[in-house]
py3Dmol code that shows the C-alpha trace and the ligand (Angstrom):
import py3Dmol

protein = """\
ATOM      1  CA  UNK A   1      28.489  88.834 -74.747  1.00  0.00           C
ATOM      2  CA  UNK A   2      26.408  90.104 -77.600  1.00  0.00           C
ATOM      3  CA  UNK A   3      23.021  88.677 -78.471  1.00  0.00           C
ATOM      4  CA  UNK A   4      21.945  85.523 -80.308  1.00  0.00           C
ATOM      5  CA  UNK A   5      21.195  87.739 -83.304  1.00  0.00           C
ATOM      6  CA  UNK A   6      20.262  85.726 -86.383  1.00  0.00           C
ATOM      7  CA  UNK A   7      21.034  82.330 -84.836  1.00  0.00           C
ATOM      8  CA  UNK A   8      18.491  79.606 -85.528  1.00  0.00           C
ATOM      9  CA  UNK A   9      17.444  77.529 -82.534  1.00  0.00           C
ATOM     10  CA  UNK A  10      15.276  74.479 -82.017  1.00  0.00           C
ATOM     11  CA  UNK A  11      13.915  74.236 -78.491  1.00  0.00           C
ATOM     12  CA  UNK A  12      12.052  71.003 -77.766  1.00  0.00           C
ATOM     13  CA  UNK A  13       9.175  70.989 -75.299  1.00  0.00           C
ATOM     14  CA  UNK A  14       9.001  74.777 -75.552  1.00  0.00           C
ATOM     15  CA  UNK A  15       5.216  75.089 -75.345  1.00  0.00           C
ATOM     16  CA  UNK A  16       5.272  75.174 -71.560  1.00  0.00           C
ATOM     17  CA  UNK A  17       7.431  75.482 -68.472  1.00  0.00           C
ATOM     18  CA  UNK A  18      11.179  75.918 -68.728  1.00  0.00           C
ATOM     19  CA  UNK A  19      11.323  75.448 -72.518  1.00  0.00           C
ATOM     20  CA  UNK A  20       8.815  78.258 -73.047  1.00  0.00           C
ATOM     21  CA  UNK A  21      11.075  80.615 -71.080  1.00  0.00           C
ATOM     22  CA  UNK A  22      14.085  79.583 -73.186  1.00  0.00           C
ATOM     23  CA  UNK A  23      12.085  80.310 -76.343  1.00  0.00           C
ATOM     24  CA  UNK A  24      11.016  83.765 -75.143  1.00  0.00           C
ATOM     25  CA  UNK A  25      14.509  84.770 -73.994  1.00  0.00           C
ATOM     26  CA  UNK A  26      16.198  83.391 -77.114  1.00  0.00           C
ATOM     27  CA  UNK A  27      13.774  85.366 -79.277  1.00  0.00           C
ATOM     28  CA  UNK A  28      14.305  88.519 -77.196  1.00  0.00           C
ATOM     29  CA  UNK A  29      18.050  88.009 -77.806  1.00  0.00           C
ATOM     30  CA  UNK A  30      17.426  87.955 -81.565  1.00  0.00           C
ATOM     31  CA  UNK A  31      17.371  84.218 -82.283  1.00  0.00           C
ATOM     32  CA  UNK A  32      14.949  82.695 -84.789  1.00  0.00           C
ATOM     33  CA  UNK A  33      13.175  80.040 -82.771  1.00  0.00           C
ATOM     34  CA  UNK A  34      11.495  76.778 -83.677  1.00  0.00           C
ATOM     35  CA  UNK A  35       9.104  76.212 -80.800  1.00  0.00           C
ATOM     36  CA  UNK A  36       8.611  72.455 -80.664  1.00  0.00           C
ATOM     37  CA  UNK A  37       6.027  70.857 -78.386  1.00  0.00           C
ATOM     38  CA  UNK A  38       3.923  67.737 -78.759  1.00  0.00           C
ATOM     39  CA  UNK A  39       1.501  69.193 -76.242  1.00  0.00           C
ATOM     40  CA  UNK A  40       0.703  65.986 -74.362  1.00  0.00           C
ATOM     41  CA  UNK A  41      -0.015  65.347 -70.706  1.00  0.00           C
ATOM     42  CA  UNK A  42       2.667  65.141 -68.026  1.00  0.00           C
ATOM     43  CA  UNK A  43       2.910  61.374 -68.579  1.00  0.00           C
ATOM     44  CA  UNK A  44       3.264  61.825 -72.344  1.00  0.00           C
ATOM     45  CA  UNK A  45      -0.270  60.780 -73.303  1.00  0.00           C
ATOM     46  CA  UNK A  46      -2.082  62.733 -76.008  1.00  0.00           C
ATOM     47  CA  UNK A  47      -1.056  65.670 -78.162  1.00  0.00           C
ATOM     48  CA  UNK A  48      -2.119  69.246 -78.778  1.00  0.00           C
ATOM     49  CA  UNK A  49      -0.454  71.760 -81.066  1.00  0.00           C
ATOM     50  CA  UNK A  50      -1.860  74.728 -79.142  1.00  0.00           C
ATOM     51  CA  UNK A  51       1.018  75.172 -76.616  1.00  0.00           C
ATOM     52  CA  UNK A  52       3.660  75.409 -79.378  1.00  0.00           C
ATOM     53  CA  UNK A  53       1.458  77.698 -81.476  1.00  0.00           C
ATOM     54  CA  UNK A  54       0.737  80.005 -78.542  1.00  0.00           C
ATOM     55  CA  UNK A  55       4.416  80.461 -77.663  1.00  0.00           C
ATOM     56  CA  UNK A  56       5.373  81.072 -81.306  1.00  0.00           C
ATOM     57  CA  UNK A  57       2.527  83.612 -81.587  1.00  0.00           C
ATOM     58  CA  UNK A  58       3.655  85.292 -78.340  1.00  0.00           C
ATOM     59  CA  UNK A  59       7.174  85.662 -79.734  1.00  0.00           C
ATOM     60  CA  UNK A  60       5.900  87.136 -83.004  1.00  0.00           C
ATOM     61  CA  UNK A  61       3.655  89.530 -81.068  1.00  0.00           C
ATOM     62  CA  UNK A  62       6.778  90.750 -79.234  1.00  0.00           C
ATOM     63  CA  UNK A  63       8.454  91.407 -82.592  1.00  0.00           C
ATOM     64  CA  UNK A  64      10.522  88.221 -82.689  1.00  0.00           C
ATOM     65  CA  UNK A  65      10.777  85.415 -85.220  1.00  0.00           C
ATOM     66  CA  UNK A  66       9.360  81.989 -84.452  1.00  0.00           C
ATOM     67  CA  UNK A  67       7.537  79.048 -85.935  1.00  0.00           C
ATOM     68  CA  UNK A  68       5.582  76.383 -84.104  1.00  0.00           C
ATOM     69  CA  UNK A  69       6.199  72.673 -84.514  1.00  0.00           C
ATOM     70  CA  UNK A  70       4.232  69.875 -82.837  1.00  0.00           C
ATOM     71  CA  UNK A  71       6.383  66.876 -83.779  1.00  0.00           C
ATOM     72  CA  UNK A  72       7.039  64.112 -81.296  1.00  0.00           C
ATOM     73  CA  UNK A  73      10.780  64.070 -80.510  1.00  0.00           C
ATOM     74  CA  UNK A  74      10.522  60.423 -79.469  1.00  0.00           C
ATOM     75  CA  UNK A  75       9.735  59.590 -83.066  1.00  0.00           C
ATOM     76  CA  UNK A  76      12.702  59.492 -85.477  1.00  0.00           C
ATOM     77  CA  UNK A  77      10.644  60.690 -88.454  1.00  0.00           C
ATOM     78  CA  UNK A  78       9.077  63.439 -86.343  1.00  0.00           C
ATOM     79  CA  UNK A  79      12.498  64.671 -85.242  1.00  0.00           C
ATOM     80  CA  UNK A  80      13.768  64.662 -88.832  1.00  0.00           C
ATOM     81  CA  UNK A  81      10.737  66.713 -89.795  1.00  0.00           C
ATOM     82  CA  UNK A  82      11.457  69.121 -86.935  1.00  0.00           C
ATOM     83  CA  UNK A  83      15.039  69.686 -88.090  1.00  0.00           C
ATOM     84  CA  UNK A  84      13.925  70.059 -91.711  1.00  0.00           C
ATOM     85  CA  UNK A  85      11.296  72.608 -90.618  1.00  0.00           C
ATOM     86  CA  UNK A  86      14.002  74.765 -89.032  1.00  0.00           C
ATOM     87  CA  UNK A  87      16.080  74.717 -92.204  1.00  0.00           C
ATOM     88  CA  UNK A  88      13.077  75.347 -94.463  1.00  0.00           C
ATOM     89  CA  UNK A  89      11.825  78.263 -92.361  1.00  0.00           C
ATOM     90  CA  UNK A  90      15.126  79.932 -91.500  1.00  0.00           C
ATOM     91  CA  UNK A  91      17.721  78.392 -93.844  1.00  0.00           C
ATOM     92  CA  UNK A  92      20.051  77.351 -91.044  1.00  0.00           C
ATOM     93  CA  UNK A  93      20.374  75.640 -87.679  1.00  0.00           C
ATOM     94  CA  UNK A  94      22.843  76.683 -84.986  1.00  0.00           C
ATOM     95  CA  UNK A  95      21.380  75.684 -81.632  1.00  0.00           C
ATOM     96  CA  UNK A  96      19.494  72.679 -80.277  1.00  0.00           C
ATOM     97  CA  UNK A  97      18.059  72.710 -76.780  1.00  0.00           C
ATOM     98  CA  UNK A  98      16.883  69.248 -75.763  1.00  0.00           C
ATOM     99  CA  UNK A  99      14.260  70.069 -73.160  1.00  0.00           C
ATOM    100  CA  UNK A 100      11.117  68.012 -73.883  1.00  0.00           C
ATOM    101  CA  UNK A 101      10.208  65.725 -71.033  1.00  0.00           C
ATOM    102  CA  UNK A 102       7.605  63.558 -69.361  1.00  0.00           C
ATOM    103  CA  UNK A 103       7.330  61.720 -66.044  1.00  0.00           C
ATOM    104  CA  UNK A 104       6.122  58.218 -65.174  1.00  0.00           C
ATOM    105  CA  UNK A 105       7.276  57.849 -61.583  1.00  0.00           C
ATOM    106  CA  UNK A 106       6.938  54.596 -59.691  1.00  0.00           C
ATOM    107  CA  UNK A 107       9.091  52.834 -57.118  1.00  0.00           C
ATOM    108  CA  UNK A 108      11.399  50.380 -58.864  1.00  0.00           C
ATOM    109  CA  UNK A 109       9.605  47.449 -57.249  1.00  0.00           C
ATOM    110  CA  UNK A 110       6.516  48.395 -59.287  1.00  0.00           C
ATOM    111  CA  UNK A 111       8.187  49.713 -62.418  1.00  0.00           C
ATOM    112  CA  UNK A 112       7.475  48.027 -65.728  1.00  0.00           C
ATOM    113  CA  UNK A 113       8.298  48.599 -69.389  1.00  0.00           C
ATOM    114  CA  UNK A 114       5.166  50.770 -69.881  1.00  0.00           C
ATOM    115  CA  UNK A 115       6.619  53.207 -67.387  1.00  0.00           C
ATOM    116  CA  UNK A 116      10.275  52.803 -68.323  1.00  0.00           C
ATOM    117  CA  UNK A 117      10.395  52.865 -72.120  1.00  0.00           C
ATOM    118  CA  UNK A 118       8.379  56.041 -72.906  1.00  0.00           C
ATOM    119  CA  UNK A 119      10.471  58.075 -70.456  1.00  0.00           C
ATOM    120  CA  UNK A 120      13.719  56.876 -72.047  1.00  0.00           C
ATOM    121  CA  UNK A 121      12.163  57.458 -75.489  1.00  0.00           C
ATOM    122  CA  UNK A 122      11.285  61.116 -74.885  1.00  0.00           C
ATOM    123  CA  UNK A 123      14.306  62.302 -72.890  1.00  0.00           C
ATOM    124  CA  UNK A 124      17.208  60.247 -74.184  1.00  0.00           C
ATOM    125  CA  UNK A 125      16.113  58.849 -77.512  1.00  0.00           C
ATOM    126  CA  UNK A 126      14.382  62.197 -78.227  1.00  0.00           C
ATOM    127  CA  UNK A 127      17.667  64.051 -77.717  1.00  0.00           C
ATOM    128  CA  UNK A 128      19.373  61.601 -80.084  1.00  0.00           C
ATOM    129  CA  UNK A 129      16.586  61.866 -82.673  1.00  0.00           C
ATOM    130  CA  UNK A 130      16.762  65.666 -82.855  1.00  0.00           C
ATOM    131  CA  UNK A 131      20.487  66.183 -82.326  1.00  0.00           C
ATOM    132  CA  UNK A 132      21.671  63.579 -84.855  1.00  0.00           C
ATOM    133  CA  UNK A 133      20.193  65.248 -87.981  1.00  0.00           C
ATOM    134  CA  UNK A 134      21.067  68.663 -86.517  1.00  0.00           C
ATOM    135  CA  UNK A 135      24.649  67.481 -86.002  1.00  0.00           C
ATOM    136  CA  UNK A 136      25.083  66.895 -89.728  1.00  0.00           C
ATOM    137  CA  UNK A 137      24.204  70.550 -90.386  1.00  0.00           C
ATOM    138  CA  UNK A 138      26.412  71.803 -87.549  1.00  0.00           C
ATOM    139  CA  UNK A 139      29.396  69.683 -88.541  1.00  0.00           C
ATOM    140  CA  UNK A 140      29.122  70.850 -92.145  1.00  0.00           C
ATOM    141  CA  UNK A 141      29.014  74.521 -91.165  1.00  0.00           C
ATOM    142  CA  UNK A 142      31.664  74.149 -88.439  1.00  0.00           C
ATOM    143  CA  UNK A 143      29.458  75.598 -85.719  1.00  0.00           C
ATOM    144  CA  UNK A 144      26.861  74.432 -83.232  1.00  0.00           C
ATOM    145  CA  UNK A 145      25.616  74.732 -79.682  1.00  0.00           C
ATOM    146  CA  UNK A 146      23.744  71.893 -77.956  1.00  0.00           C
ATOM    147  CA  UNK A 147      22.220  72.125 -74.506  1.00  0.00           C
ATOM    148  CA  UNK A 148      20.548  69.031 -73.071  1.00  0.00           C
ATOM    149  CA  UNK A 149      18.359  68.959 -70.016  1.00  0.00           C
ATOM    150  CA  UNK A 150      19.519  66.493 -67.382  1.00  0.00           C
ATOM    151  CA  UNK A 151      18.310  66.361 -63.795  1.00  0.00           C
ATOM    152  CA  UNK A 152      19.585  66.032 -60.252  1.00  0.00           C
ATOM    153  CA  UNK A 153      17.227  63.040 -60.042  1.00  0.00           C
ATOM    154  CA  UNK A 154      19.629  61.129 -62.300  1.00  0.00           C
ATOM    155  CA  UNK A 155      22.910  62.700 -61.291  1.00  0.00           C
ATOM    156  CA  UNK A 156      22.309  62.304 -57.569  1.00  0.00           C
ATOM    157  CA  UNK A 157      19.326  59.912 -57.361  1.00  0.00           C
ATOM    158  CA  UNK A 158      15.672  60.264 -56.425  1.00  0.00           C
ATOM    159  CA  UNK A 159      13.051  57.827 -55.209  1.00  0.00           C
ATOM    160  CA  UNK A 160      10.640  56.498 -57.835  1.00  0.00           C
ATOM    161  CA  UNK A 161      12.581  57.711 -60.861  1.00  0.00           C
ATOM    162  CA  UNK A 162      14.730  54.822 -62.132  1.00  0.00           C
ATOM    163  CA  UNK A 163      13.370  55.458 -65.654  1.00  0.00           C
ATOM    164  CA  UNK A 164      13.806  59.230 -65.522  1.00  0.00           C
ATOM    165  CA  UNK A 165      17.128  59.061 -63.653  1.00  0.00           C
ATOM    166  CA  UNK A 166      18.573  56.633 -66.213  1.00  0.00           C
ATOM    167  CA  UNK A 167      17.472  58.873 -69.098  1.00  0.00           C
ATOM    168  CA  UNK A 168      18.778  62.029 -67.437  1.00  0.00           C
ATOM    169  CA  UNK A 169      22.170  60.556 -66.552  1.00  0.00           C
ATOM    170  CA  UNK A 170      22.249  59.106 -70.060  1.00  0.00           C
ATOM    171  CA  UNK A 171      22.115  62.678 -71.314  1.00  0.00           C
ATOM    172  CA  UNK A 172      25.293  63.456 -69.364  1.00  0.00           C
ATOM    173  CA  UNK A 173      27.110  60.658 -71.217  1.00  0.00           C
ATOM    174  CA  UNK A 174      25.550  61.845 -74.480  1.00  0.00           C
ATOM    175  CA  UNK A 175      26.810  65.369 -73.788  1.00  0.00           C
ATOM    176  CA  UNK A 176      30.321  64.174 -72.868  1.00  0.00           C
ATOM    177  CA  UNK A 177      30.718  62.289 -76.143  1.00  0.00           C
ATOM    178  CA  UNK A 178      29.277  65.101 -78.293  1.00  0.00           C
ATOM    179  CA  UNK A 179      31.711  67.512 -76.616  1.00  0.00           C
ATOM    180  CA  UNK A 180      34.648  65.289 -77.582  1.00  0.00           C
ATOM    181  CA  UNK A 181      33.420  64.673 -81.138  1.00  0.00           C
ATOM    182  CA  UNK A 182      32.326  68.268 -81.687  1.00  0.00           C
ATOM    183  CA  UNK A 183      35.558  69.912 -80.525  1.00  0.00           C
ATOM    184  CA  UNK A 184      37.118  70.314 -83.954  1.00  0.00           C
ATOM    185  CA  UNK A 185      33.902  71.657 -85.511  1.00  0.00           C
ATOM    186  CA  UNK A 186      33.264  74.378 -82.914  1.00  0.00           C
ATOM    187  CA  UNK A 187      30.291  72.408 -81.650  1.00  0.00           C
ATOM    188  CA  UNK A 188      29.862  72.830 -77.909  1.00  0.00           C
ATOM    189  CA  UNK A 189      27.635  70.463 -75.947  1.00  0.00           C
ATOM    190  CA  UNK A 190      26.629  71.030 -72.348  1.00  0.00           C
ATOM    191  CA  UNK A 191      23.917  69.839 -69.990  1.00  0.00           C
ATOM    192  CA  UNK A 192      21.850  71.503 -67.318  1.00  0.00           C
ATOM    193  CA  UNK A 193      20.113  70.131 -64.245  1.00  0.00           C
ATOM    194  CA  UNK A 194      17.346  72.679 -63.624  1.00  0.00           C
ATOM    195  CA  UNK A 195      14.976  73.247 -60.760  1.00  0.00           C
ATOM    196  CA  UNK A 196      11.833  75.269 -61.441  1.00  0.00           C
ATOM    197  CA  UNK A 197       8.160  75.398 -60.670  1.00  0.00           C
ATOM    198  CA  UNK A 198       6.314  73.981 -63.684  1.00  0.00           C
ATOM    199  CA  UNK A 199       3.422  71.580 -64.143  1.00  0.00           C
ATOM    200  CA  UNK A 200       5.998  68.788 -63.749  1.00  0.00           C
ATOM    201  CA  UNK A 201       7.052  69.871 -60.265  1.00  0.00           C
ATOM    202  CA  UNK A 202       4.367  72.149 -58.798  1.00  0.00           C
ATOM    203  CA  UNK A 203       2.915  69.367 -56.635  1.00  0.00           C
ATOM    204  CA  UNK A 204       6.338  68.386 -55.321  1.00  0.00           C
ATOM    205  CA  UNK A 205       7.975  71.697 -54.483  1.00  0.00           C
ATOM    206  CA  UNK A 206       5.529  73.135 -51.954  1.00  0.00           C
ATOM    207  CA  UNK A 207       6.453  76.622 -50.734  1.00  0.00           C
ATOM    208  CA  UNK A 208       9.929  76.361 -52.284  1.00  0.00           C
ATOM    209  CA  UNK A 209       8.260  76.611 -55.692  1.00  0.00           C
ATOM    210  CA  UNK A 210       7.676  80.344 -55.204  1.00  0.00           C
ATOM    211  CA  UNK A 211      11.447  80.888 -55.345  1.00  0.00           C
ATOM    212  CA  UNK A 212      11.833  78.799 -58.500  1.00  0.00           C
ATOM    213  CA  UNK A 213      10.512  80.798 -61.422  1.00  0.00           C
ATOM    214  CA  UNK A 214      11.338  78.857 -64.635  1.00  0.00           C
ATOM    215  CA  UNK A 215      12.452  82.179 -66.140  1.00  0.00           C
ATOM    216  CA  UNK A 216      15.580  81.922 -63.994  1.00  0.00           C
ATOM    217  CA  UNK A 217      16.859  78.833 -65.848  1.00  0.00           C
ATOM    218  CA  UNK A 218      16.998  80.452 -69.286  1.00  0.00           C
ATOM    219  CA  UNK A 219      19.893  82.917 -68.813  1.00  0.00           C
ATOM    220  CA  UNK A 220      22.285  79.972 -68.342  1.00  0.00           C
ATOM    221  CA  UNK A 221      20.924  78.205 -71.424  1.00  0.00           C
ATOM    222  CA  UNK A 222      21.260  81.415 -73.440  1.00  0.00           C
ATOM    223  CA  UNK A 223      24.866  81.732 -72.230  1.00  0.00           C
ATOM    224  CA  UNK A 224      25.618  78.131 -73.241  1.00  0.00           C
ATOM    225  CA  UNK A 225      23.948  78.684 -76.623  1.00  0.00           C
ATOM    226  CA  UNK A 226      26.005  81.776 -77.372  1.00  0.00           C
ATOM    227  CA  UNK A 227      28.931  81.820 -79.784  1.00  0.00           C
ATOM    228  CA  UNK A 228      31.277  83.018 -77.032  1.00  0.00           C
ATOM    229  CA  UNK A 229      30.489  79.896 -74.965  1.00  0.00           C
ATOM    230  CA  UNK A 230      33.777  78.306 -73.837  1.00  0.00           C
ATOM    231  CA  UNK A 231      32.571  75.394 -71.711  1.00  0.00           C
ATOM    232  CA  UNK A 232      31.844  72.075 -73.376  1.00  0.00           C
ATOM    233  CA  UNK A 233      31.073  68.674 -71.893  1.00  0.00           C
ATOM    234  CA  UNK A 234      30.019  70.333 -68.640  1.00  0.00           C
ATOM    235  CA  UNK A 235      26.957  70.027 -66.433  1.00  0.00           C
ATOM    236  CA  UNK A 236      25.420  72.933 -64.552  1.00  0.00           C
ATOM    237  CA  UNK A 237      22.855  72.959 -61.792  1.00  0.00           C
ATOM    238  CA  UNK A 238      20.490  75.929 -62.160  1.00  0.00           C
ATOM    239  CA  UNK A 239      17.419  77.239 -60.389  1.00  0.00           C
ATOM    240  CA  UNK A 240      16.019  80.216 -58.541  1.00  0.00           C
ATOM    241  CA  UNK A 241      18.879  82.407 -59.753  1.00  0.00           C
ATOM    242  CA  UNK A 242      21.709  80.134 -58.609  1.00  0.00           C
ATOM    243  CA  UNK A 243      24.060  78.455 -61.081  1.00  0.00           C
ATOM    244  CA  UNK A 244      26.707  75.894 -60.070  1.00  0.00           C
ATOM    245  CA  UNK A 245      28.863  73.349 -61.836  1.00  0.00           C
ATOM    246  CA  UNK A 246      28.333  69.634 -61.247  1.00  0.00           C
ATOM    247  CA  UNK A 247      31.249  67.336 -62.109  1.00  0.00           C
ATOM    248  CA  UNK A 248      32.241  63.700 -62.020  1.00  0.00           C
ATOM    249  CA  UNK A 249      35.477  63.143 -60.142  1.00  0.00           C
ATOM    250  CA  UNK A 250      37.803  60.239 -59.468  1.00  0.00           C
ATOM    251  CA  UNK A 251      39.816  59.625 -56.325  1.00  0.00           C
ATOM    252  CA  UNK A 252      43.571  59.007 -56.431  1.00  0.00           C
ATOM    253  CA  UNK A 253      42.690  55.445 -55.435  1.00  0.00           C
ATOM    254  CA  UNK A 254      44.670  52.485 -54.191  1.00  0.00           C
ATOM    255  CA  UNK A 255      46.899  50.350 -56.429  1.00  0.00           C
ATOM    256  CA  UNK A 256      48.468  46.995 -55.773  1.00  0.00           C
ATOM    257  CA  UNK A 257      49.643  45.677 -59.128  1.00  0.00           C
ATOM    258  CA  UNK A 258      51.006  42.355 -57.891  1.00  0.00           C
ATOM    259  CA  UNK A 259      48.803  41.097 -55.117  1.00  0.00           C
ATOM    260  CA  UNK A 260      45.301  42.614 -55.130  1.00  0.00           C
ATOM    261  CA  UNK A 261      42.974  40.461 -53.064  1.00  0.00           C
ATOM    262  CA  UNK A 262      39.531  41.162 -51.569  1.00  0.00           C
ATOM    263  CA  UNK A 263      41.172  41.248 -48.147  1.00  0.00           C
ATOM    264  CA  UNK A 264      43.838  43.712 -49.276  1.00  0.00           C
ATOM    265  CA  UNK A 265      41.113  45.869 -50.818  1.00  0.00           C
ATOM    266  CA  UNK A 266      39.042  45.779 -47.639  1.00  0.00           C
ATOM    267  CA  UNK A 267      42.085  46.806 -45.621  1.00  0.00           C
ATOM    268  CA  UNK A 268      42.712  49.754 -47.960  1.00  0.00           C
ATOM    269  CA  UNK A 269      39.117  50.802 -48.635  1.00  0.00           C
ATOM    270  CA  UNK A 270      39.667  54.166 -46.960  1.00  0.00           C
ATOM    271  CA  UNK A 271      42.390  54.898 -49.541  1.00  0.00           C
ATOM    272  CA  UNK A 272      40.148  53.806 -52.450  1.00  0.00           C
ATOM    273  CA  UNK A 273      37.495  56.271 -51.363  1.00  0.00           C
ATOM    274  CA  UNK A 274      39.685  59.067 -49.987  1.00  0.00           C
ATOM    275  CA  UNK A 275      38.538  62.209 -51.836  1.00  0.00           C
ATOM    276  CA  UNK A 276      41.653  64.195 -51.030  1.00  0.00           C
ATOM    277  CA  UNK A 277      43.374  65.217 -54.280  1.00  0.00           C
ATOM    278  CA  UNK A 278      40.634  63.893 -56.589  1.00  0.00           C
ATOM    279  CA  UNK A 279      40.765  64.511 -60.342  1.00  0.00           C
ATOM    280  CA  UNK A 280      38.095  65.609 -62.790  1.00  0.00           C
ATOM    281  CA  UNK A 281      38.984  64.021 -66.140  1.00  0.00           C
ATOM    282  CA  UNK A 282      37.551  65.939 -69.071  1.00  0.00           C
ATOM    283  CA  UNK A 283      37.513  62.823 -71.253  1.00  0.00           C
ATOM    284  CA  UNK A 284      38.552  59.180 -71.260  1.00  0.00           C
ATOM    285  CA  UNK A 285      42.178  59.840 -72.250  1.00  0.00           C
ATOM    286  CA  UNK A 286      42.668  61.867 -69.073  1.00  0.00           C
ATOM    287  CA  UNK A 287      41.160  59.082 -67.004  1.00  0.00           C
ATOM    288  CA  UNK A 288      43.461  56.542 -68.660  1.00  0.00           C
ATOM    289  CA  UNK A 289      46.417  58.773 -67.815  1.00  0.00           C
ATOM    290  CA  UNK A 290      45.383  58.586 -64.143  1.00  0.00           C
ATOM    291  CA  UNK A 291      45.484  54.788 -64.368  1.00  0.00           C
ATOM    292  CA  UNK A 292      48.861  54.784 -65.999  1.00  0.00           C
ATOM    293  CA  UNK A 293      50.363  57.102 -63.425  1.00  0.00           C
ATOM    294  CA  UNK A 294      48.929  55.000 -60.574  1.00  0.00           C
ATOM    295  CA  UNK A 295      50.308  51.812 -62.108  1.00  0.00           C
ATOM    296  CA  UNK A 296      53.760  53.151 -62.867  1.00  0.00           C
TER     297      UNK A 296
END
"""
ligand_1 = """\
44
LIG
P 6.770 70.845 -68.596
O 5.901 69.647 -68.504
O 6.214 72.162 -68.192
O 7.364 70.982 -70.057
C 7.788 69.890 -70.812
C 7.244 70.053 -72.204
O 7.745 68.978 -73.030
C 5.713 69.960 -72.250
O 5.152 71.136 -72.790
C 5.437 68.737 -73.105
O 4.276 68.855 -73.917
C 6.717 68.641 -73.940
N 6.917 67.278 -74.448
C 6.769 66.130 -73.765
N 7.004 65.075 -74.563
C 7.316 65.574 -75.785
C 7.664 64.982 -77.015
N 7.730 63.645 -77.137
N 7.948 65.775 -78.067
C 7.889 67.125 -77.943
N 7.527 67.750 -76.795
C 7.252 66.981 -75.718
O 8.058 70.491 -67.695
P 9.367 71.352 -67.366
O 9.536 71.314 -65.900
O 9.374 72.642 -68.062
O 10.493 70.393 -67.963
C 11.417 70.776 -68.968
C 12.628 69.860 -68.874
O 13.319 70.097 -67.656
C 12.270 68.371 -68.875
O 13.229 67.661 -69.628
C 12.374 67.993 -67.420
O 12.628 66.619 -67.239
C 13.539 68.857 -66.994
N 13.633 69.081 -65.577
C 12.735 69.893 -64.947
C 12.850 70.122 -63.593
C 11.976 71.088 -62.888
O 12.279 71.386 -61.703
N 10.923 71.599 -63.502
C 13.866 69.418 -62.782
C 14.804 68.645 -63.543
C 14.664 68.487 -64.894
"""
view = py3Dmol.view(width=600, height=400)
view.addModel(protein, "pdb")
view.setStyle({"model": 0}, {"cartoon": {"style": "trace"}})
view.addModel(ligand_1, "xyz")
view.setStyle({"model": 1}, {"stick": {}})
view.zoomTo()
view.show()
């Protein structure tokens, strides 16, 4: 692997936490970085351009190239402006890291639209808003790298995060489809599920937080943003220096093409759920092939 020399990257939510570390490492690797951050509170209220400006200034002080941008990724016009700013400043756009995020946790019993919608808007809609105009540039130039930030809270489930979990698992579907559509344009799309001590998690992690420096998430994101990146449509768990792949698998299953009844299904439930010999389809056509082979 060589560096990210000359590549232009937008990193959303890069004024703090994990995104800040991506911005610093990308810049150290030679990328020209658009440091986006709305600068609001953990729940998304308010705005402040200082975090984005400080990170961009830090990069420039280290000899790198960066501009600050305080647009709201949840806003379509704001995201368009963000993408245009990258092109105006650096003449190009190669990498998008969808990282901006907020939390509005509440048990589902007490969840309402005020808690649900803004979380979907920042994480999922925000990724769409930024990636869609960026996609046009990437498709045209036949090159792009997209890394979206998912979470174990969505992939595996977590109490009080139906809004966040839905948005984060939505980003896995988003990534899967972009990987399929981007294949012929050398656009690779992957997702990460990080774990790191930031303002978002410091109250939750306790002593474990000391092992989870956000700096340790960025090497994976740099790898996935690099031109030599082979994986696409994949999800990686990353934190504290450990990186692992997370995948969605399907069991061989049970088929009864002539006489499937609830009783028959109940009697064969162990076969439906038997994980021996499972498959990991890389896209829908592979999953359909599993059906066809089971039915033949
Ligand atoms: P953080 O709160 O330190 O950083 C998130 C940044 O996003 C903030 O600086 C915030 O101002 C910015 N932001 C929020 N809404 C925005 C908007 N509409 N437009 C532009 N910027 C906006 O949190 P952290 O931990 O660094 O989170 C980064 C990403 O990683 C988030 O997507 C989060 O959900 C995800 N994540 C973090 C985990 C962790 O262990 N820290 C675990 C799983 C996922």
